[in-house]
All heavy atoms as an XYZ file, in Angstrom:
939
protein
N     195.933    171.637    305.361
C     195.845    173.049    306.202
C     196.818    172.885    307.213
O     196.658    172.145    308.244
C     194.404    173.079    306.635
C     194.274    174.343    307.545
O     195.103    175.283    307.524
N     193.189    174.292    308.295
N     197.792    173.834    307.281
C     198.701    173.963    308.401
C     198.634    175.231    309.117
O     199.428    175.544    309.943
C     200.199    173.617    307.786
O     200.500    174.681    306.901
C     200.396    172.330    307.241
N     197.550    175.955    308.869
C     197.343    177.195    309.537
C     196.412    176.888    310.678
O     195.167    177.152    310.469
C     196.846    178.217    308.582
C     196.769    179.703    309.194
O     197.348    179.980    310.170
N     195.764    180.420    308.627
N     196.918    176.367    311.654
C     195.918    175.815    312.673
C     195.720    176.971    313.690
O     196.517    177.886    314.091
C     196.626    174.744    313.507
C     197.070    173.652    312.756
N     196.229    172.772    311.932
C     198.407    173.215    312.243
C     196.799    171.970    311.251
N     198.184    172.199    311.355
N     194.425    176.885    314.125
C     193.860    177.970    315.254
C     194.529    177.701    316.590
O     194.850    176.635    316.896
C     192.446    177.897    315.255
N     194.713    178.748    317.284
C     195.293    178.680    318.616
C     194.046    178.098    319.583
O     192.934    178.510    319.487
C     195.608    180.035    319.175
C     196.284    180.174    320.542
C     197.630    179.343    320.527
C     196.561    181.588    320.911
N     194.477    177.109    320.424
C     193.486    176.547    321.331
C     193.953    176.703    322.780
O     195.063    177.295    323.034
C     193.373    175.016    321.137
O     194.582    174.332    321.582
C     193.071    174.759    319.750
N     193.173    176.304    323.710
C     193.583    176.431    325.138
C     194.816    175.576    325.443
O     195.589    175.831    326.428
C     192.507    176.099    326.079
O     192.080    174.821    325.813
N     195.121    174.515    324.633
C     196.264    173.650    324.872
C     197.543    174.214    323.964
O     198.489    173.436    323.871
C     195.932    172.360    324.441
C     195.071    171.534    325.455
C     193.688    171.772    325.223
O     193.188    171.903    324.128
N     192.835    171.907    326.345
N     197.259    175.240    323.281
C     198.359    175.713    322.365
C     197.927    175.676    320.949
O     196.789    175.438    320.547
N     199.003    175.787    319.975
C     198.574    175.648    318.542
C     199.220    174.394    317.985
O     200.334    174.016    318.314
C     199.249    176.955    317.851
C     198.820    176.980    316.410
C     199.431    178.246    315.818
O     200.356    178.868    316.362
N     198.672    178.910    314.814
N     198.379    173.799    317.197
C     198.975    172.519    316.585
C     199.991    172.882    315.648
O     200.028    173.945    315.088
C     197.723    171.806    315.754
N     200.939    171.937    315.223
C     201.927    172.109    314.350
C     201.799    171.180    313.158
O     201.648    169.914    313.319
C     203.381    171.799    314.957
C     204.459    171.927    314.087
C     204.975    173.065    313.541
C     204.953    170.748    313.398
C     205.978    173.179    312.722
C     205.917    170.835    312.469
C     206.509    172.092    312.002
O     207.440    172.194    311.217
N     202.022    171.753    311.946
C     202.318    170.947    310.728
C     201.093    170.274    310.245
O     199.874    170.499    310.560
N     201.461    169.366    309.158
C     200.371    168.720    308.408
C     199.590    167.731    309.065
O     198.623    167.284    308.775
C     200.942    168.222    307.056
C     201.876    167.105    307.161
C     202.498    166.782    305.866
N     203.128    165.576    305.972
C     203.528    164.863    304.880
N     203.316    165.468    303.685
N     204.118    163.751    304.897
N     200.133    167.207    310.247
C     199.581    166.252    311.050
C     198.757    166.886    312.201
O     198.231    166.163    313.092
C     200.411    165.108    311.559
C     201.165    164.497    310.336
C     202.539    164.745    310.078
C     200.401    163.568    309.609
C     203.171    164.060    309.004
C     201.107    162.981    308.455
C     202.378    163.236    308.233
O     203.066    162.615    307.162
N     198.862    168.197    312.372
C     198.153    168.896    313.486
C     198.524    168.451    314.821
O     197.746    168.127    315.772
C     196.605    168.900    313.343
N     199.912    168.230    315.035
C     200.464    167.684    316.347
C     200.324    168.830    317.403
O     200.802    169.814    317.098
C     201.880    167.246    316.173
C     202.010    166.145    315.181
C     203.541    165.831    314.879
C     201.485    164.771    315.663
N     199.621    168.602    318.480
C     199.551    169.429    319.563
C     200.883    169.396    320.376
O     201.513    168.451    320.466
C     198.445    169.122    320.473
C     197.040    169.254    319.735
S     196.808    171.036    319.226
C     196.643    171.877    320.759
N     201.272    170.546    321.027
C     202.453    170.716    321.798
C     202.560    169.606    322.838
O     203.575    168.867    323.033
C     202.373    171.996    322.504
C     201.628    172.858    321.540
C     200.573    171.819    321.000
N     201.493    169.224    323.516
C     201.560    168.074    324.555
C     201.875    166.809    323.832
O     202.440    165.781    324.347
C     200.262    168.044    325.405
C     199.042    167.739    324.628
O     198.866    168.064    323.430
N     198.051    166.969    325.276
N     201.350    166.506    322.612
C     201.505    165.318    321.880
C     203.026    165.272    321.488
O     203.706    164.177    321.639
C     200.635    165.136    320.580
O     199.350    165.157    320.998
C     200.948    163.976    319.819
N     203.655    166.267    321.067
C     204.955    166.304    320.660
C     205.870    166.024    321.940
O     206.656    165.063    321.848
C     205.284    167.652    320.151
C     204.670    167.957    318.725
C     206.911    167.812    319.987
C     204.688    169.426    318.251
N     205.526    166.688    323.052
C     206.213    166.547    324.301
C     206.184    165.072    324.767
O     207.161    164.452    325.079
C     205.867    167.471    325.315
C     206.409    168.842    325.067
N     205.549    169.975    325.495
C     207.368    169.324    324.410
C     206.158    171.079    325.093
N     207.303    170.769    324.375
N     204.872    164.527    324.803
C     204.637    163.188    325.421
C     205.281    162.210    324.525
O     205.776    161.132    325.112
C     203.159    162.992    325.516
C     202.540    163.777    326.640
O     203.225    164.349    327.426
O     201.316    163.821    326.530
N     205.312    162.298    323.278
C     205.943    161.395    322.257
C     207.434    161.269    322.440
O     207.962    160.257    322.565
C     205.505    161.638    320.933
O     203.947    161.501    320.836
C     206.094    160.434    319.944
N     208.020    162.485    322.543
C     209.449    162.556    322.791
C     209.909    161.968    324.148
O     210.788    161.191    324.240
C     210.010    163.938    322.715
C     209.807    164.448    321.192
C     211.480    164.072    323.135
C     210.268    165.870    321.050
N     209.119    162.315    325.188
C     209.318    161.805    326.476
C     209.324    160.221    326.580
O     209.880    159.596    327.380
C     208.509    162.379    327.600
C     208.878    163.776    328.095
C     207.938    164.172    329.246
C     206.752    164.843    328.752
N     205.949    165.430    329.895
N     208.264    159.764    325.760
C     207.952    158.330    325.923
C     208.896    157.441    325.116
O     208.699    156.181    325.143
N     209.935    157.980    324.466
C     210.729    157.161    323.627
C     212.224    157.539    323.818
O     212.563    158.626    323.527
C     210.549    157.298    321.986
C     209.082    156.725    321.689
N     207.908    157.533    321.774
C     208.765    155.445    321.220
C     206.904    156.669    321.479
N     207.404    155.535    321.240
N     212.956    156.616    324.361
C     214.348    156.930    324.861
C     215.106    157.563    323.705
O     215.950    158.460    323.919
C     214.994    155.706    325.422
C     214.505    155.386    326.802
C     215.318    154.114    327.207
C     214.599    153.689    328.635
N     215.200    152.476    329.051
N     214.999    156.927    322.476
C     215.812    157.439    321.341
C     215.471    158.888    321.010
O     216.297    159.694    320.598
C     215.720    156.525    320.190
C     214.247    156.331    319.575
O     213.248    156.361    320.420
O     214.117    156.287    318.412
N     214.163    159.141    321.007
C     213.673    160.609    320.658
C     214.240    161.500    321.690
O     214.592    162.593    321.463
C     212.183    160.571    320.443
C     211.590    159.748    319.314
C     210.144    159.983    319.279
C     212.298    160.162    318.022
N     214.084    161.002    323.003
C     214.417    161.885    324.141
C     215.912    162.313    324.061
O     216.327    163.466    324.305
C     214.170    161.313    325.371
C     214.206    162.276    326.589
C     213.723    161.645    327.951
C     213.794    162.641    329.034
N     213.248    161.994    330.240
N     216.732    161.338    323.719
C     218.233    161.559    323.651
C     218.485    162.522    322.440
O     219.445    163.360    322.602
C     218.862    160.138    323.276
N     217.701    162.383    321.358
C     218.129    163.139    320.165
C     217.408    164.562    320.202
O     217.900    165.553    319.563
C     217.736    162.444    318.827
C     218.190    163.104    317.696
C     217.982    162.025    316.385
C     218.527    162.814    315.120
N     218.429    161.845    314.048
N     216.225    164.586    320.674
C     215.353    165.775    320.542
C     214.862    166.328    321.899
O     213.926    167.102    322.048
C     214.117    165.538    319.719
C     214.419    165.038    318.182
C     214.165    163.706    318.002
C     215.099    165.843    317.467
C     214.383    163.310    316.735
C     215.273    165.398    316.095
C     215.003    164.088    315.759
O     215.309    163.809    314.517
N     215.633    165.915    323.007
C     215.101    166.239    324.342
C     214.982    167.832    324.519
O     214.225    168.310    325.390
N     215.783    168.614    323.810
C     215.688    170.060    323.898
C     214.272    170.573    323.748
O     213.811    171.544    324.228
C     216.610    170.669    322.842
C     216.618    172.116    322.930
C     217.510    172.840    321.932
C     217.374    174.421    321.966
N     218.143    175.090    320.871
N     213.518    169.822    322.826
C     212.150    170.279    322.571
C     211.280    170.282    323.799
O     210.258    170.985    323.791
C     211.589    169.463    321.419
N     211.623    169.480    324.699
C     210.778    169.383    326.042
C     210.709    170.703    326.663
O     209.726    170.891    327.458
C     211.217    168.280    326.926
C     211.211    166.825    326.137
C     211.898    165.884    327.163
C     209.829    166.406    325.772
N     211.629    171.496    326.565
C     211.600    172.886    327.264
C     211.071    173.911    326.313
O     211.028    175.142    326.786
C     213.101    173.274    327.756
N     210.613    173.641    325.200
C     210.136    174.649    324.332
C     208.627    174.683    324.167
O     207.921    173.689    324.357
C     210.815    174.453    323.004
C     212.259    174.290    322.843
C     212.608    174.043    321.346
C     212.873    175.705    323.202
N     208.139    175.792    323.774
C     206.676    176.034    323.702
C     206.415    177.140    322.614
O     207.400    177.772    322.218
C     205.937    176.338    324.965
O     206.442    177.648    325.417
N     205.138    177.272    322.164
C     204.779    178.277    321.222
C     205.694    178.302    319.946
O     206.010    177.161    319.427
N     206.029    179.567    319.559
C     206.737    179.631    318.303
C     208.088    178.946    318.366
O     208.630    178.452    317.379
C     206.934    181.081    317.916
C     207.516    181.436    316.604
C     206.490    181.045    315.493
O     205.304    181.029    315.781
O     206.937    180.694    314.502
N     208.845    178.926    319.634
C     210.109    178.311    319.751
C     209.988    176.747    319.377
O     210.839    176.099    318.765
C     210.615    178.427    321.135
O     210.838    179.853    321.451
N     208.826    176.170    319.815
C     208.656    174.709    319.461
C     208.387    174.482    318.023
O     208.939    173.642    317.425
C     207.536    174.120    320.412
C     207.102    172.625    320.124
C     208.405    171.736    320.440
C     206.013    172.181    320.975
N     207.708    175.452    317.444
C     207.229    175.321    316.018
C     208.554    175.404    315.317
O     208.846    174.640    314.265
C     206.188    176.360    315.606
C     204.881    175.971    316.024
N     203.807    176.034    315.158
C     204.471    175.555    317.275
C     202.747    175.741    315.752
N     203.007    175.339    317.107
N     209.441    176.399    315.596
C     210.726    176.590    314.876
C     211.544    175.367    314.978
O     212.219    174.897    313.978
C     211.345    177.866    315.458
C     210.702    179.108    315.103
O     209.985    179.126    314.126
N     210.967    180.173    315.769
N     211.661    174.717    316.167
C     212.401    173.530    316.391
C     211.834    172.399    315.579
O     212.655    171.660    314.969
C     212.347    173.198    317.907
C     213.341    171.982    318.201
C     214.556    172.236    318.519
C     212.701    170.643    318.364
C     215.470    171.232    318.829
C     213.637    169.720    318.619
C     214.932    169.919    318.921
O     215.790    168.862    319.269
N     210.563    172.247    315.496
C     210.023    171.200    314.656
C     210.371    171.444    313.194
O     210.731    170.565    312.423
C     208.406    171.176    314.849
C     207.955    170.675    316.192
S     208.357    168.914    316.485
C     207.309    168.142    315.330
N     210.279    172.625    312.758
C     210.497    173.036    311.296
C     211.965    172.736    310.968
O     212.300    172.344    309.936
C     210.194    174.447    311.021
C     210.302    174.932    309.663
C     210.288    176.460    309.364
N     211.480    176.973    310.131
C     211.523    177.943    311.034
N     210.237    178.553    311.283
N     212.494    178.443    311.613
N     212.886    173.144    311.933
C     214.366    172.920    311.803
C     214.850    171.525    311.735
O     215.976    171.260    311.402
C     215.133    173.868    312.682
C     214.780    175.432    312.587
O     214.318    175.845    311.470
O     215.019    176.204    313.443
N     214.062    170.554    312.311
C     214.531    169.341    312.431
C     213.741    168.356    311.535
O     212.741    167.845    311.861
C     214.314    168.737    313.866
C     215.377    169.365    314.775
O     216.558    168.844    314.904
N     215.106    170.371    315.368
N     214.277    168.384    310.277
C     213.502    167.698    309.098
C     213.214    166.212    309.550
O     214.257    165.466    310.121
C     214.395    167.761    307.813
C     214.571    169.082    307.450
C     213.416    169.701    306.961
C     213.739    171.278    306.544
N     212.738    172.202    306.611
N     212.138    165.755    309.302
C     211.692    164.322    309.623
C     211.188    164.207    310.983
O     210.502    163.082    311.234
N     211.357    165.146    311.880
C     210.842    164.938    313.214
C     209.311    164.850    313.224
O     208.682    164.068    314.032
C     211.359    166.077    314.056
C     210.885    165.961    315.594
C     211.378    164.657    316.183
C     211.547    167.137    316.334
N     208.665    165.636    312.485
C     207.167    165.718    312.374
C     206.651    164.351    312.064
O     205.769    163.815    312.625
C     206.627    166.737    311.443
C     205.153    166.702    311.400
C     204.547    167.790    310.447
O     205.373    168.423    309.686
O     203.308    167.862    310.452
N     207.226    163.740    311.003
C     206.792    162.390    310.530
C     207.014    161.347    311.659
O     206.275    160.452    311.745
C     207.423    162.121    309.313
C     206.935    162.875    308.065
C     207.366    164.290    308.035
O     208.375    164.668    308.669
O     206.866    165.041    307.200
N     208.216    161.418    312.139
C     208.600    160.469    313.337
C     207.659    160.552    314.451
O     207.177    159.576    314.911
C     209.984    160.609    313.797
O     210.956    160.586    312.630
C     210.487    159.703    314.860
N     207.395    161.698    314.893
C     206.354    161.961    315.841
C     204.968    161.421    315.637
O     204.334    160.607    316.291
C     206.396    163.286    316.430
C     207.644    163.648    317.231
C     205.247    163.595    317.534
C     207.893    165.047    317.728
N     204.523    161.796    314.461
C     203.149    161.179    314.016
C     203.270    159.804    313.943
O     202.155    159.140    314.226
C     202.895    161.936    312.528
N     204.212    159.156    313.376
C     204.301    157.589    313.178
C     204.300    156.990    314.694
O     203.436    156.064    314.875
C     205.572    157.227    312.521
C     205.460    157.429    311.090
O     204.387    157.611    310.546
O     206.529    157.390    310.419
N     205.032    157.538    315.633
C     205.067    157.038    316.954
C     203.683    157.217    317.640
O     203.274    156.215    318.414
C     206.203    157.563    317.736
C     207.620    157.338    317.128
C     208.146    155.995    317.495
N     209.504    155.929    316.834
C     210.626    155.982    317.516
N     210.596    156.342    318.783
N     211.760    155.931    316.858
N     203.132    158.395    317.471
C     201.920    158.716    318.025
C     200.748    157.676    317.473
O     200.034    157.168    318.442
C     201.506    160.177    317.936
C     200.309    160.574    318.522
N     200.064    160.375    319.916
C     199.149    161.164    318.137
C     198.785    160.941    320.258
N     198.285    161.457    319.178
N     200.755    157.693    316.301
C     199.820    156.690    315.641
C     199.870    155.345    316.190
O     198.939    154.636    316.448
C     199.813    156.655    314.153
C     198.883    155.895    313.421
C     197.415    156.320    313.776
C     199.012    155.965    311.912
N     201.178    154.756    316.291
C     201.283    153.454    316.834
C     200.920    153.297    318.303
O     200.248    152.317    318.627
C     202.877    153.119    316.810
N     201.036    154.388    319.080
C     200.554    154.400    320.359
C     198.923    154.309    320.313
O     198.273    153.505    321.175
C     201.006    155.737    321.127
C     200.399    155.859    322.415
N     200.778    155.028    323.527
C     199.500    156.873    322.980
C     200.005    155.478    324.657
N     199.287    156.571    324.277
N     198.355    155.067    319.410
C     196.752    155.133    319.380
C     196.357    153.734    318.892
O     195.404    153.129    319.589
C     196.423    156.329    318.528
C     196.547    157.594    319.142
C     194.885    156.057    318.194
C     196.407    158.799    318.092
N     197.087    153.219    317.874
C     196.570    151.815    317.410
C     196.822    150.816    318.525
O     195.927    149.904    318.585
C     197.402    151.568    316.202
C     196.942    152.358    314.970
C     197.986    152.172    313.820
O     199.197    151.707    313.871
O     197.488    152.353    312.708
N     197.704    150.926    319.300
C     197.969    149.962    320.348
C     196.730    149.894    321.365
O     196.273    148.979    321.882
C     199.255    150.175    321.194
C     199.423    149.407    322.341
N     199.905    148.012    322.223
C     199.281    149.645    323.579
C     199.912    147.519    323.464
N     199.663    148.543    324.398
N     196.344    151.165    321.643
C     195.151    151.336    322.619
C     193.803    150.992    322.013
O     192.956    150.601    322.774
C     195.148    152.668    323.063
C     196.121    152.943    324.207
O     195.905    152.713    325.378
N     197.272    153.506    323.886
N     193.683    150.994    320.670
C     192.269    150.884    320.016
C     192.435    149.930    318.923
O     191.805    150.114    317.865
C     191.696    152.234    319.654
C     191.643    153.151    320.797
C     192.460    154.271    320.789
C     190.725    153.053    321.723
C     192.426    155.193    321.905
C     190.598    153.952    322.822
C     191.614    154.995    322.990
N     193.007    148.897    319.174
C     193.337    147.862    318.149
C     191.947    147.482    317.412
O     190.868    147.216    318.020
C     193.827    146.445    318.782
C     195.120    146.638    319.579
C     195.423    145.463    320.355
C     196.607    145.383    321.086
N     196.488    146.267    322.286
N     192.078    147.550    316.107
C     190.962    147.079    315.244
C     189.791    147.964    315.188
O     188.753    147.595    314.571
N     189.808    149.116    315.853
C     188.633    150.088    315.794
C     189.060    151.384    315.052
O     189.359    152.240    315.748
C     188.137    150.290    317.196
C     186.709    150.926    317.110
O     186.543    151.852    316.376
N     185.772    150.451    317.931
N     188.827    151.397    313.764
C     189.288    152.675    312.981
C     188.528    153.893    313.470
O     189.093    154.987    313.495
C     189.023    152.303    311.558
C     188.084    151.146    311.530
C     188.273    150.438    312.902
N     187.331    153.810    313.978
C     186.618    154.961    314.418
C     187.255    155.479    315.682
O     187.466    156.707    315.836
C     185.049    154.710    314.706
C     184.272    154.425    313.476
O     184.758    154.977    312.385
O     183.151    153.847    313.590
N     187.554    154.650    316.619
C     188.232    155.033    317.854
C     189.633    155.642    317.575
O     190.094    156.568    318.128
C     188.304    153.936    318.887
C     186.854    153.608    319.415
C     186.855    152.576    320.543
O     187.819    151.970    320.884
N     185.565    152.201    320.841
N     190.426    155.044    316.594
C     191.671    155.388    316.188
C     191.613    156.841    315.720
O     192.336    157.741    316.027
C     192.312    154.422    315.254
C     192.628    153.109    315.996
C     193.541    155.051    314.663
C     193.026    151.892    315.078
N     190.645    157.033    314.777
C     190.380    158.465    314.272
C     190.043    159.410    315.230
O     190.597    160.557    315.237
N     189.107    158.972    316.168
C     188.700    159.923    317.076
C     189.838    160.283    318.079
O     190.034    161.370    318.542
C     187.550    159.224    317.940
C     186.767    160.109    318.927
C     185.852    160.965    318.557
C     187.013    160.032    320.162
C     185.124    161.736    319.485
C     186.415    160.763    321.157
C     185.446    161.671    320.677
N     190.733    159.290    318.438
C     191.742    159.487    319.216
C     192.801    160.479    318.846
O     193.559    161.144    319.495
C     192.438    158.190    319.659
N     193.033    160.488    317.446
C     193.871    161.493    316.856
C     193.446    162.850    317.155
O     194.304    163.802    317.432
C     194.050    161.231    315.314
C     195.157    162.015    314.728
C     195.087    163.394    314.244
C     196.500    161.674    314.694
N     196.375    163.759    313.883
C     197.154    162.730    314.184
C     197.226    160.481    315.067
C     198.710    162.656    313.868
C     198.538    160.335    314.768
C     199.277    161.507    314.259
N     192.232    163.137    317.293
C     191.705    164.405    317.503
C     191.426    164.699    319.044
O     191.681    165.827    319.516
C     190.288    164.603    316.894
C     189.541    165.889    316.914
O     188.628    166.067    317.767
N     190.153    166.873    316.328
N     191.006    163.651    319.663
C     190.586    163.909    321.191
C     191.697    163.276    322.169
O     191.347    163.384    323.356
C     189.195    163.260    321.388
C     188.100    163.820    320.656
C     187.884    165.241    320.940
O     187.768    165.653    322.147
N     187.746    166.180    319.999
N     192.633    162.496    321.672
C     193.596    161.881    322.535
C     193.076    160.546    323.047
O     191.962    160.225    323.000
N     194.089    159.836    323.616
C     193.708    158.418    324.183
C     192.760    158.524    325.304
O     191.762    157.832    325.319
C     195.073    157.683    324.372
C     194.793    156.273    325.160
C     195.888    157.341    323.202
N     193.185    159.426    326.197
C     192.299    159.595    327.440
C     190.914    159.973    327.033
O     189.835    159.502    327.570
C     192.929    160.485    328.489
O     194.152    160.002    328.781
C     192.087    160.641    329.697
N     190.809    160.983    326.265
C     189.453    161.552    325.783
C     188.713    160.501    325.039
O     187.470    160.366    325.242
N     189.272    159.672    324.248
C     188.573    158.587    323.573
C     188.193    157.528    324.481
O     187.229    156.986    324.380
C     189.566    158.032    322.443
O     189.872    159.150    321.596
C     188.862    156.948    321.583
N     188.980    157.103    325.513
C     188.537    156.070    326.441
C     187.349    156.562    327.270
O     186.421    155.921    327.550
C     189.646    155.737    327.354
C     190.795    154.813    326.671
C     191.940    154.512    327.493
C     192.867    153.623    326.839
N     193.946    153.241    327.724
N     187.352    157.895    327.650
C     186.256    158.553    328.421
C     185.072    158.457    327.522
O     184.012    158.170    328.005
C     186.629    159.944    328.824
C     187.351    160.151    329.956
C     187.583    161.517    330.437
N     188.647    161.638    331.412
C     189.688    162.600    331.319
N     189.598    163.510    330.415
N     190.638    162.570    332.177
N     185.104    158.936    326.242
C     183.983    158.945    325.360
C     183.415    157.510    325.254
O     182.178    157.324    325.310
C     184.370    159.592    324.060
N     184.355    156.533    324.991
C     183.894    155.150    324.787
C     183.257    154.608    326.123
O     182.055    154.013    326.011
C     185.152    154.318    324.474
C     184.837    152.859    324.258
C     186.052    152.013    324.209
N     186.699    152.165    325.567
C     187.889    151.865    325.789
N     188.741    151.366    324.797
N     188.509    151.937    326.972
N     183.802    154.885    327.202
C     183.241    154.324    328.487
C     181.889    154.866    328.735
O     181.154    154.434    329.486
C     184.301    154.522    329.552
C     185.512    153.578    329.257
O     185.457    152.760    328.365
O     186.609    153.816    329.956
N     181.803    156.266    328.389
C     180.535    156.899    328.753
C     179.432    156.758    327.554
O     178.448    157.413    327.531
C     180.726    158.417    328.980
O     181.115    159.080    327.797
N     179.769    155.842    326.606
C     178.864    155.499    325.577
C     178.605    156.446    324.583
O     177.472    156.622    324.037
C     177.524    154.870    326.126
C     177.796    153.753    327.141
C     178.228    152.421    326.390
C     178.108    151.277    327.469
N     179.460    150.574    327.674
N     179.494    157.475    324.385
C     179.209    158.407    323.443
C     179.337    157.998    321.982
O     179.969    156.944    321.858
C     180.378    159.695    323.541
C     180.286    160.558    324.686
C     181.303    161.538    324.819
O     181.701    162.083    323.695
N     181.535    161.997    326.010
N     178.585    158.570    321.150
C     178.522    158.052    319.662
C     179.809    158.528    318.871
O     179.656    159.441    318.099
C     177.293    158.592    319.072
C     177.051    157.889    317.666
O     177.828    156.972    317.297
O     176.090    158.356    317.083
N     180.889    157.827    319.122
C     182.165    158.112    318.446
C     182.039    157.998    316.947
O     182.541    158.887    316.253
C     183.256    157.219    318.973
C     183.606    157.662    320.510
C     184.601    157.351    318.246
C     184.534    156.726    321.180
N     181.289    157.073    316.484
C     181.203    156.833    315.041
C     180.569    157.951    314.309
O     180.977    158.120    313.091
C     180.339    155.439    314.747
N     179.831    158.665    314.978
C     178.982    159.913    314.346
C     179.628    161.292    314.734
O     179.068    162.252    314.364
C     177.496    159.782    314.541
C     176.882    158.695    313.763
O     177.164    158.597    312.561
N     176.286    157.817    314.397
N     180.711    161.308    315.342
C     181.464    162.492    315.718
C     181.932    163.124    314.391
O     182.472    162.439    313.475
C     182.590    162.243    316.651
C     183.289    163.548    317.176
N     184.258    164.087    316.397
C     183.123    164.271    318.229
C     184.684    165.192    317.033
N     183.932    165.305    318.243
N     181.809    164.390    314.173
C     182.227    165.006    312.944
C     183.696    164.704    312.568
O     183.889    164.534    311.328
C     182.004    166.544    313.201
C     181.052    166.625    314.253
C     181.275    165.464    315.156
N     184.652    164.623    313.440
C     185.996    164.382    313.148
C     186.157    162.863    312.633
O     186.858    162.573    311.590
C     186.953    164.553    314.244
C     188.354    164.579    313.844
C     189.002    165.668    313.235
C     189.244    163.374    314.033
C     190.230    165.499    312.792
C     190.456    163.304    313.610
C     191.024    164.441    312.997
O     192.350    164.416    312.610
N     185.353    161.963    313.365
C     185.454    160.595    312.894
C     185.004    160.400    311.434
O     185.408    159.640    310.688
C     184.668    159.720    313.931
O     185.241    160.013    315.225
C     184.837    158.205    313.633
N     183.776    161.081    311.268
C     183.189    160.978    309.892
C     184.312    161.591    308.756
O     184.314    161.052    307.702
C     181.910    161.762    309.863
C     180.768    161.183    310.591
C     179.581    162.088    310.504
C     178.222    161.438    310.827
N     177.105    162.297    310.755
N     184.861    162.689    309.159
C     185.821    163.291    308.268
C     187.025    162.224    307.870
O     187.272    162.177    306.709
C     186.400    164.496    308.863
C     187.337    165.373    308.056
C     187.802    166.472    308.777
C     188.841    167.175    308.094
N     189.413    168.434    308.673
N     187.487    161.601    308.817
C     188.515    160.558    308.782
C     188.035    159.412    307.869
O     188.735    158.984    306.948
C     189.017    160.089    310.175
C     189.733    161.279    310.775
C     190.008    158.992    309.947
C     190.978    161.871    310.169
N     186.816    158.971    308.194
C     186.342    157.871    307.531
C     186.065    158.222    306.054
O     186.361    157.440    305.072
C     185.014    157.428    308.150
C     184.493    155.986    307.647
C     183.167    155.493    308.299
N     183.132    155.712    309.645
C     182.310    156.607    310.275
N     181.497    157.385    309.587
N     182.196    156.711    311.617
N     185.571    159.420    305.722
C     185.445    159.870    304.330
C     186.771    159.960    303.589
O     186.875    159.479    302.419
C     184.661    161.252    304.318
O     183.430    161.152    304.938
C     184.440    161.713    302.869
N     187.685    160.516    304.230
C     189.064    160.669    303.676
C     189.665    159.253    303.354
O     190.246    159.011    302.338
C     189.994    161.413    304.504
N     189.441    158.341    304.288
C     189.974    156.969    304.122
C     189.330    156.221    303.018
O     189.919    155.595    302.253
C     189.676    156.176    305.493
C     190.755    155.296    305.916
C     190.787    154.837    307.301
C     192.011    155.017    305.169
C     191.924    154.146    307.657
C     192.915    154.372    305.721
C     192.939    153.795    307.025
O     193.977    153.143    307.548
N     188.021    156.441    302.938
C     187.080    155.924    301.813
C     187.704    156.482    300.476
O     187.519    155.792    299.445
N     188.103    157.690    300.383
C     188.595    158.223    299.138
C     189.991    157.998    298.921
O     190.649    158.483    297.896
C     188.391    159.769    299.267
C     186.834    160.093    299.237
C     186.717    161.702    299.543
O     187.781    162.384    299.572
O     185.600    162.064    299.641
N     190.737    157.115    299.711
C     192.001    156.715    299.448
C     193.124    157.818    299.800
O     194.244    157.786    299.352
N     192.730    158.652    300.628
C     193.674    159.785    301.083
C     194.506    159.375    302.051
O     194.249    158.563    302.827
C     192.832    161.121    301.443
C     192.174    161.707    300.174
C     191.466    162.862    300.733
C     190.737    163.569    299.576
N     189.919    164.737    300.037
């Protein structure tokens, strides 16, 4: 599903549902990406979506780098890793520290089910 709903943080892009702030933060956080794709940092909305579409492979590169960042923060905890893809690193740390039931969050369950089915 790549027809993502508009949220207060913008509209997710592509098959990995990358939010605009995730795209920007990932590009800013890697010198090689910033050098090659720095123009994206000034874009938003449809302009950012067009840029992502026009730069083949960028979506996969950002998703890979973002996942590595999440895995670094939540080593060995697949529930927290899945939750962080949806709620971000900061949101996941807040949820964990406040003892929220991350394992039973609907998104975490969805990820666990998909993982179990080999998707």
